[in-house]
N, C-alpha and C positions, 0 to 999 in steps of 0.2 A: 229316218226310222224304217226298218225293213218290213216289207209286206210279203208274206209267204203264201203260196198256194200249196197246201199240204194234202196229199192224196193217200188214202188208206185203201189199198186194193185187197179186199177180203174175200172170204169164201161165199158169203151170202149176198154181198153187195160191195160196190166201190163207192166210197164217200170222199168228197172233196170239200175242203173248207179254205176260205181265205182268212188269214190271221193278220191283223194290222200290227203296227209297230209297238202297240201297248200290250200285245198278246190277246186281244179281243177278237173273237170270231165274228166277222162281218157278213159272211155269206156261206151257205152250205148247199150242196147238191148231192144227190145220191142216186145211184143206178142199181136196181136189184139184179142179182144173179142167182141162178138155180143150178147147183151141181146135179149131175146125173149119177144116181146110185144104182149100180149094176149088180148082177149076181156075182158070187164068188169074192165079194169084198171090194169090188172096183168102185172108185169114185172119180169122175172125170168132169172137166169143164171145157167149154169151147174157147180156145185161146183168142180167137178174133172177138168174141163177146167180151173177154177180159179187157182187151185193148180198147174196144169201143167204149166200154164203161169208164175207163180212165180218161179218154179224150172227151167223152160227153159230159161226165160229171165235172171234170176240170174246167171245160169251156163254159158250162152253165154257171159255175161258182164265180169265175172271173167276170162274166157278164153281169151277174147280180151284184157283185161287190163294186164295180165301177172304179176300181183302183188299179194303177200300174203295178204289175207283179215283179218283185225283185229277185225271187228265187223260188224254185219248185222242189218240193220234198216228196219222197215216196216211201211209204211203209208197205211191207209185203207179207204174204201168207207164210213164209218161212220154208216149209218143206215140200211145197208143190213144185213139180218138175215138168219139163217140156223138152222135146227135141226140135231144133229149128235150123234153117239155112242161114249161116252168117253172111252170105253174099247178098241175099235178098230180104232177110228178116222173116221169110215165110215160115209159118209153123209146119212141122212135119208130123206132129202127133197132136192128140188132145193133151190138155194139161192134166197130169196125174196128181190128184189132190192129196194133201197131207193125210186125209183119213183113209186113203186107199191101202188095202191090206195085201194085195196080190204079191208084193215083194217078199212075203214070208218065205217063199221058195228060195230066195237069195240068202236070207239070214240063217235058215235052219242048218245048212251044211257048214256054216262058219262058226257054229256054237263053241268049238274048241278055242276060238280066238276071242271069246267074250270078254275075258279079263284084260287082254291087251287093248281091245277097242275102248273099254271103259276108262282105262288109265290114260290112254293117249287123248281121248276126245271128251271125257266127262259124260258121255252118253251111254245108253243101253243099246245093245245090238237088237234093233227092232225095225220093222218095215215102215214105221212112222217117219223115220228120218229120210233124208233125200238120197244118199248114196245107194241104198238098196233099190229105190225106185228108179234111179238112173240106170243101174245095172239091169233091172227088169225091162226098162224101155229098150235097151240095147239088145237084150236077148229075144224079146218078143215083137217089137214094133219096127225099129229101124236102126241101122248103123250109120246112117247118113247125117251130115251136118254136125252140129254140136248139141250136147244134152246138158242142160243147166237147170237151176232153179228158175222159176218164172220171172223173178225180178230182173235177172240178167237180160232176158228177152225183152221185157217191157222197156228197160233202160236203153237197150240197143235201138228199139223202135223209136224212142224219143230223141236219142242223142247220137246214135251210131257207135257208142262206146261198148266195150265188152268187160263188164265189171260186176262184182258183187261185194257187199260190205261184210265185215268180219263177223257181225252178229248173225247174219244169215248163214254164212259159211260154217259157223260153229254148230249149226243144226244138221250137218251133213254126214257125220261119221268119217270124214276124210280130212278134217282140219285138226292139227295138233293144238290142243287148247292152251298150252303154255307158251308156245312160240307164235301162235296165231298165224301159222303158215300151212299150206297144203302139205299133207304127209305122204311121201312117195310110197312107203310100205303099205299104208292103208288103201291108197289108190289102187295098188296092184292086188291087194286082198279082195277088193270088190270087183276085180276084173275091168277096171277103168283105166288101165295103163294105156298111154297113147292118146287119151282124151285131151282136147284143148280146154283148159279150165280158165274161168274169168280172173282178171286181175283183182286182187283183194284191196279194198279201200277202207278208209276210216269213215265213221258215221258223220263227221263234220267236214267232209272233204267235197269240194266241187269236182264232179266227175265229168262234166261236159255241159253243153247248152242245148236247148230245144226251142223250136219255133212253133210248137203245137198250141201254145196258149197266147200267142201274140208277141211279136218281137223275138229277139234272141235272148233267152232267159237262162241263167245258170241252174243246174240241177245238183242238189246236195241233200243231206239229211236222209240217207238211205239206212234203213233199219228194219228188223223183224217187227211185226205188229205188236206182239206181246211185250217186247222190251221197250218199244216206244211208249206203251201205256205205263209201264213201270216208271219210266222217266217223267212222264207228264204228271203222274200222281205224287211226284216229289219223293220217291223212294231212293234217296241218294246216299243213305247211310247203311252199313251192314245191319241186317235184321229187319229193315223196312220191307213190308210185303204188301202185295196187292193180288186180287183175283179178278179177272175179266170174264164175265158171263156172256159169251157170244155163241157162235155155232157150237163150240165146246167151252169148257171152263178151264182157265189157265192161271195157276197160282205161282207167282214168281217172288223170290226174296233176294234182295241185294246182298252180296257177300264181299263187296269192296274190291280191292285189288288182288284178292286171293281166290284162285279157282278151287273152291272146296269140292273134293270128290265125295259124293254121297255114299254113305254106308247103309242107306235105307231104301234104295230103289228109285231115288229121284235122279234128275239129270242136271248137269252143270253146263252153262253156256256163257258166251260173251254177252254181257248186257249191252254195252256200247263201247266204242273207242272214240274219245274226243279229247282234244288238246294234248294228243300224244300219249294219253293214259288209257288203259283198258280196265273196265269194271266188269265183274262177273256176277252171275245170279244162279241160284238154285231154281229148278223149274219142275212143277208137277202138273200133269195134264189129265183132264177128264174129257174124253172124246166127244161126248154128246151132252149138250145143255139146251141151247135154243133149237138144235136139230131134233132133240127128243120131244120138245114142245111141238115142233112142226109135225112130228109123227103122230102126236095126239090129235092134231088138227086133221090130218089125213084119215084118221080113223073115225072122225066125226064127233070126238069127245069135246072139242073146242071149236069155236068159230075162228078165233084168232088169239094170239098171245095176250092181247089186251083183256081177254076174258078170264085169265088165270085166277085173279083174286075173287072174281064173282062166282066162279064155278067151284073152286077148291073148298073142301070141307074144313071145318074147324079142327077136326080130329080124323085121323086116317082109319080109325076103327080096327086097328091091328094089321092093316095092310102095309107091307114093305115092298119097295121096288129097288131092284138093282138095275139101273138104266144103262146096261152095257150093250147098247144098240149098235155100237161099232167096236166092240171089244172093250177090254179094260187096260188102262195104262198103269202109271205108278200107283202102288208098288208092285202090282201083280204082273204087268206086261204080258197079258194074255190076249192076243188078237183073236183067238177062237172063242172067247167068252161071249155069251149071249144074255140078253135081258131076261129078268124074271120079275113076276109079281107073286108074292106069297101072302098067306093069311086071309085069302078071300073066302067069303061065304055067300049064300044066296042074298044076304042083306047088303052086300057090297054094291056101291053105286059109282057112277063116273066121278063124282066129287071126291070119293076116297082114292080113286086111282090117280087123279090129278094131283092131289096133295102128296100121295106116296111118291110119285115121280119127282116132285120138287124136293121132297125130303131126301130122296135118293141122291140127287145131284149134290145137295148140301152135305150129306154124309160123306160122299167121296171127297169133297173139298176139305172137310174136317180131317179126314184121314191123311190127306196130303199135308195139311198144316202141321199135324203132329210130327210127320216125318221131317219137315223143314226145321221144326224146333229141335228135333234130335240131332240133325246134322249141324245146326248152328250152335247148339249148346246153350241156347237162351230162348225164352218165350217170345212168341209174337203177341204183343200186348193189344194190338188192334189190327183189323184187316181192312184195307182200303179196297173198294170194289167199284167196278164200272161195267159198262156193257148193257145191251138192250134188256136183258132179263132183270136188271136191277129196278126196272119199273114195277116189278111184282113185289108188293109188300109181303105176300105170303112166302116167297122165296127168301127174302131178307130176314124175316122172322125165323124161318127154319134154319138159316145159316147161323144167326146169332145164337139160337137155342142149342144147336148141336155142337157148335164150336166153343160156346161159353166165353165168347169175346165180343166186345162191341164191334159193330160193322159201320165203317165210315163210307158213305156213298159219295163218289166223285160228282161234282155239281154239273158236269158237262157230259153229253153222250159222245164226245169226240176226243177221248183220251189219246187214242192211237195217233191220229193226225196231229194233235197238239204236241205230242212228244217228238214226232218227226220234224215239225215246224221249229221247235227249239234248237235242234241240231242244225237245221238249214240256216237259221239265223247266225249260229256260231260260225258257219262256213264263210259267211260274207261279212261278219263283224269280228275281226280277229282279236279284239280286246275283250269280248264278251265271255264271261266264265259260265260254266255249266249251271251253277246255282242261279246266276242272274238270268240265264236264258229260260229257265222253267218258271212260269208264273206261279205266284203263291195262290193257295186256294183254301177255302174252308168247306167242310162237308155240307152237302145239300140236306143230309139226314144222317143221324146217328141212331142205329138200332141196337138196343141193349137186349141181352138174353132175358127171356121171360121164364124159361123152365129152370127148376132147381138142378143142381149138378147131378143129383142121383137119377133124375128122369132122363137127362141127356146121356149119361153113361149107359143106362139100361137100353135106350133106343139104339145107341151106337153099337153096343154089344150084340143086340139082336140083328141089326143091319149087317154087321161084319160076318156073323154066322150065316146069314142069307147069301152074302157075296161068296164066301168060301164054299157053301153048298152048291152054288151055281157053277163054280169052277170044277169041283170034284165030279160033276156030271159029265165034264169034258175030259176027264183024265186026272192024273195026279197033279195038284197045283205046285 
């Protein structure tokens, strides 16, 4: 029976779990991380801190489990990039985080190519994705070494290999979505011609070995964090959808073997490649979720995220929040958008602001879910959810009320590493199918809508108007 060390290298922390042959988590270790939020839309991380967090959390999880590890899996942030020296592995820049907006200067002059980019990649021409960030790094920071997504650097430091998986590459704007190969024309479009790009690998492929966690252990199960969670939550059929409430909120829906191009402002990516087959997903992003709650803490409105349910009001008393603290993604794609609170009076208290912010996050998720349904041509009958903010019943109630769908809460806080672990098991167990690799689960909690449909529609109409008003203050939406 295969024992997996699965590492989820995220924005706010790195989490490592040891999963035994039955799919049970037997040890967990976590190392916190804190991005640096800079003026001008910059968001950076110390790359050595990222590497340390991988080695430290992984080592502690292995020690706590007391089991020999058969394979190491790694899930990654997706669009975070770094320049580094391939000879020494030394970082040459800070890690430029997926939330960073400074590459808008790269995207704006390419607006005439927006349709070409969308058709080739399934993505929107936006600084959220990695190629504009890579181009920005080359323009402003360094032309030395190689510039890649951060997973390639971490894997190189662990194994010496130079690879990235196809799900991560599909978040770049330079991968052809249908062929799942690097696209030479798009590479030139972003000014990245001549760059050395990592070898593309499948998610169930052994890419090398590492001695970082004792002995020489195969490394496999490489995948973007959100796609890993989609897999862990059993979203294996077209139309199955989940939302992860982490630093941001990310709603993904499986589209099977068809790379559906969105007509509603969503993005399409590779969900995973396993057993020689590629699955795709629709994706809608909300840039700030737990990071918005952290902002409330920094303002002194909360002591910690654990206080959300205690502090939040039963009713927001007319206050609406558009929590665009890092811009708005789908369907607006406005990196210049800023957050607003409206409907405040002298009677407004912190509890109203807290609830309004949670309802604002839930309203954005509901908007994205509507777009997913439009692209799929079928309803999402339930939404599976995971992530740290699902510990807030207030958020879950708001999501069920505004979406008017039942919310099924994943029973483990470790969806992302569990998804990576399933793919790593497939890499070393060649007869294991994808469905067999993903453990069955039942919801920890099912939250049903409390609001009547009329109230939900009224709230969402008012929230949408507030969102549009916040955009028009920045120019024509």
